[in-house]
C-alpha positions, 0 to 999 in steps of 0.5 A: 499499499505504501508503494501505491501512495506517491502514485495516487498522489501524483494522479491527484495532482495531475487531475486537479492541475488539469482541472484548472488549466481547463477552466482557465482556458474556458475562462478566457474564451468566455470573456473573449466571446462576451466581449465580441457579442457586447456591441451586438447585443448593445446595438440590438438593444438600441434599435429595439427601444429606439433611444439613444444609449448615452443620452437617452433621446428618442430617434425620430424614426421610433423603435426598429423592428429586429428579427428574421424576415420569416418571424416578421421582425418579432 
């Protein structure tokens, strides 16, 4: 049993190191995806509300219907 203990400790260390590495990679990829999607979501919200996001002035044409043509802009 004492000969097996170093191998178990090494295996546990490798599993934890792999978990930490994967978590860090996932967080970086998630942050990059959020940075890419945020301007698009802000633009869509602005078009749907019909107001300027900076000064909240209504757009003269009002809200714009967004969405696919199949759903009728819904």
